[in-house]
C-alpha positions as CSV (number, residue, x, y, z in Angstrom):
1,M,0.1,0.0,0.0
2,P,2.7,2.6,0.7
3,T,4.5,1.9,-2.4
4,A,1.2,2.0,-4.5
5,T,0.5,5.3,-2.7
6,F,3.8,6.8,-3.6
7,Y,3.6,5.8,-7.4
8,V,-0.1,7.1,-7.6
9,L,0.7,10.4,-6.0
10,T,4.0,11.1,-8.1
11,K,2.9,9.6,-11.5
12,A,-0.8,10.4,-11.6
13,F,-0.8,13.7,-9.5
14,D,2.5,15.0,-10.0
15,V,3.2,15.3,-6.1
16,G,6.6,16.1,-5.0
17,L,8.9,13.3,-3.8
18,V,9.0,14.4,-0.1
19,W,5.2,14.9,0.0
20,A,4.5,11.5,-1.7
21,L,6.9,9.7,0.6
22,T,5.2,11.3,3.7
23,A,1.7,10.4,2.4
24,S,2.9,6.8,1.8
25,S,4.1,6.7,5.4
26,I,0.7,7.8,6.8
27,L,-1.2,4.5,6.6
28,P,1.6,2.5,8.4
29,L,1.7,5.2,11.0
30,I,-2.1,5.0,11.6
31,R,-1.9,1.2,11.7
32,T,0.8,1.2,14.3
33,V,-0.9,3.9,16.5
34,S,-4.2,2.2,16.3
35,S,-2.7,-1.2,17.2
36,Q,-1.0,0.2,20.2
37,V,-4.4,1.7,21.3
38,R,-6.3,-1.3,20.7
39,E,-4.0,-3.7,22.5
40,R,-3.6,-1.1,25.3
41,R,0.2,-2.1,25.6
42,I,3.3,-0.9,24.0
43,N,4.9,-3.1,21.5
44,A,8.7,-2.1,21.5
45,L,9.2,-2.8,17.8
46,A,6.0,-1.0,16.7
47,A,7.0,2.1,18.9
48,L,10.3,2.0,17.5
49,M,9.0,2.0,13.9
50,L,6.5,4.8,14.8
51,T,9.3,6.9,16.3
52,I,11.6,6.5,13.3
53,N,8.8,7.3,10.9
54,V,7.8,10.5,12.7
55,V,11.4,11.7,13.2
56,G,12.2,10.8,9.7
57,I,9.2,12.6,8.2
58,A,9.9,15.7,10.4
59,T,13.6,15.6,9.4
60,S,12.9,15.3,5.8
61,F,10.6,18.3,5.8
62,L,13.3,20.3,7.5
63,V,16.0,19.1,5.3
64,G,14.0,18.6,2.2
65,D,15.8,15.4,1.3
66,P,13.5,12.5,0.1
67,R,16.6,10.1,0.1
68,L,16.7,10.5,3.8
69,M,13.2,9.4,4.2
70,I,14.1,6.1,2.3
71,A,17.4,5.7,4.3
72,K,15.5,6.2,7.7
73,D,13.8,2.8,7.2
74,S,17.2,1.1,7.6
75,L,17.3,2.3,11.1
76,I,14.7,-0.3,12.1
77,S,16.8,-3.0,10.5
78,S,20.0,-1.7,12.2
79,V,18.4,-1.3,15.7
80,V,17.0,-4.8,15.7
81,G,20.3,-6.3,14.4
82,F,22.4,-4.6,16.9
83,G,19.8,-5.5,19.6
84,I,20.3,-9.1,18.7
85,L,24.0,-8.8,18.8
86,V,23.9,-7.2,22.2
87,S,21.4,-9.9,23.4
88,V,23.9,-12.7,22.3
89,I,26.9,-10.9,24.1
90,R,24.7,-10.7,27.2
91,G,24.0,-14.4,27.1
92,R,20.2,-14.0,26.3
93,P,19.7,-14.3,22.5
94,M,16.4,-12.6,21.8
95,M,15.5,-14.3,18.7
96,T,15.6,-17.6,20.6
97,A,12.2,-16.6,22.4
98,A,10.7,-15.9,19.1
99,L,11.9,-19.4,17.8
100,E,10.5,-21.4,20.7
101,P,6.6,-21.4,19.6
102,W,7.8,-22.6,16.1
103,L,9.9,-25.5,17.1
104,T,7.8,-26.7,20.0
105,R,4.7,-26.4,18.1
106,G,2.7,-26.2,21.4
107,D,3.6,-29.7,22.3
108,P,4.1,-30.0,26.1
109,A,6.9,-32.5,25.9
110,R,8.7,-30.5,23.4
111,T,8.3,-27.3,25.4
112,A,9.6,-29.0,28.5
113,T,12.5,-30.2,26.5
114,W,13.1,-26.7,25.1
115,R,13.2,-25.3,28.7
116,L,15.6,-27.9,29.8
117,L,17.9,-27.4,26.8
118,A,17.7,-23.7,26.9
119,D,18.4,-23.5,30.7
120,G,22.2,-24.5,30.0
121,R,21.8,-28.2,29.9
122,S,22.9,-28.3,26.3
123,S,25.8,-26.4,25.2
124,R,25.2,-27.7,21.6
125,F,21.5,-26.4,21.8
126,N,22.9,-23.1,23.0
127,R,25.5,-22.7,20.3
128,L,22.8,-23.4,17.8
129,A,20.7,-20.7,19.4
130,V,23.7,-18.2,19.1
131,R,24.2,-19.2,15.5
132,Y,20.5,-18.6,14.6
133,N,20.7,-15.2,16.3
134,L,23.9,-14.2,14.6
135,I,22.5,-15.2,11.2
136,W,19.5,-12.9,11.7
137,A,21.7,-10.0,13.0
138,G,23.9,-10.3,9.8
139,F,21.1,-10.3,7.4
140,L,19.3,-7.4,8.9
141,L,22.6,-5.3,9.3
142,A,23.4,-6.2,5.7
143,E,20.0,-5.1,4.5
144,C,20.4,-1.8,6.5
145,A,23.8,-1.0,4.7
146,A,22.5,-2.0,1.3
147,R,19.4,0.3,1.8
148,I,21.3,3.3,2.8
149,V,23.7,2.7,-0.2
150,G,20.7,2.4,-2.5
151,A,18.9,5.4,-1.1
152,Y,21.9,7.6,-2.1
153,T,23.0,6.0,-5.2
154,L,19.8,4.7,-6.9
155,P,16.9,6.7,-8.4
156,I,14.3,7.4,-5.5
157,A,11.5,5.8,-7.5
158,T,13.5,2.6,-7.8
159,M,14.2,2.6,-4.0
160,V,10.6,3.0,-3.1
161,W,9.9,-0.6,-4.5
162,L,13.3,-2.0,-3.8
163,S,13.3,-1.3,-0.1
164,G,10.5,-3.8,0.4
165,V,12.2,-6.3,-1.8
166,M,15.3,-5.8,0.2
167,I,13.8,-6.4,3.7
168,G,11.8,-9.3,2.2
169,A,14.9,-10.9,0.8
170,S,16.8,-10.4,4.0
171,I,14.1,-12.0,6.1
172,T,13.7,-14.9,3.7
173,L,17.4,-15.5,3.5
174,A,17.8,-15.4,7.3
175,I,15.0,-18.0,7.5
176,V,16.5,-20.2,4.9
177,V,20.1,-19.8,6.1
178,G,19.0,-20.1,9.7
179,S,17.8,-23.6,9.1
180,C,21.4,-24.7,9.5
181,A,20.7,-23.9,13.4
182,T,17.0,-24.7,13.5
183,V,16.9,-28.1,12.0
184,P,19.5,-29.5,14.5
185,M,17.5,-27.8,17.2
186,E,14.5,-29.5,16.2
187,R,16.2,-32.9,16.2
188,L,17.5,-32.1,19.7
189,L,14.0,-31.3,20.8
190,A,12.5,-34.5,19.2
191,Y,15.0,-36.7,20.7
192,G,14.6,-35.2,24.1
193,S,10.8,-35.2,24.2
194,T,10.7,-39.0,23.2
195,G,14.0,-40.2,25.1
């Protein structure tokens, strides 16, 4: 929807780049705010995205640089990527918690095994969890760098659609490459819950 809004405004209505990029950010802003209000709790990632959008729009109007508006989206990937790295350094890899429901599938035996393995009883399991987190951090930070380079070297109209492709590709690659950690983790869970 944001991409379509940008192209309709710039091509059909000859709206300037900064205004078109701002308008294309309005729907995600509304969705984020309404989600926060509806759930009556603050989602840290959604709040981060909201803050980056608002600051990016304000800065772009002050500076008048549409490329900055495109580059600002890379902040989300970089903050999450660096957050994952910090969580690994602190010994509590944050992507591991998001992975648990996918690998345990709600099965009580697998969940119990997960908790035993994650509580330090398996150094192999913990190494795999760290590997998974580092893969995600690497792809998110690479996407961030590529988006910043693209924002300042490629045509703006290209980066509007390419930004979405970049984040989609980095997430897809993180999932695919991350399977080198998740597949052995699943084996450990299956073995532990049956044996």
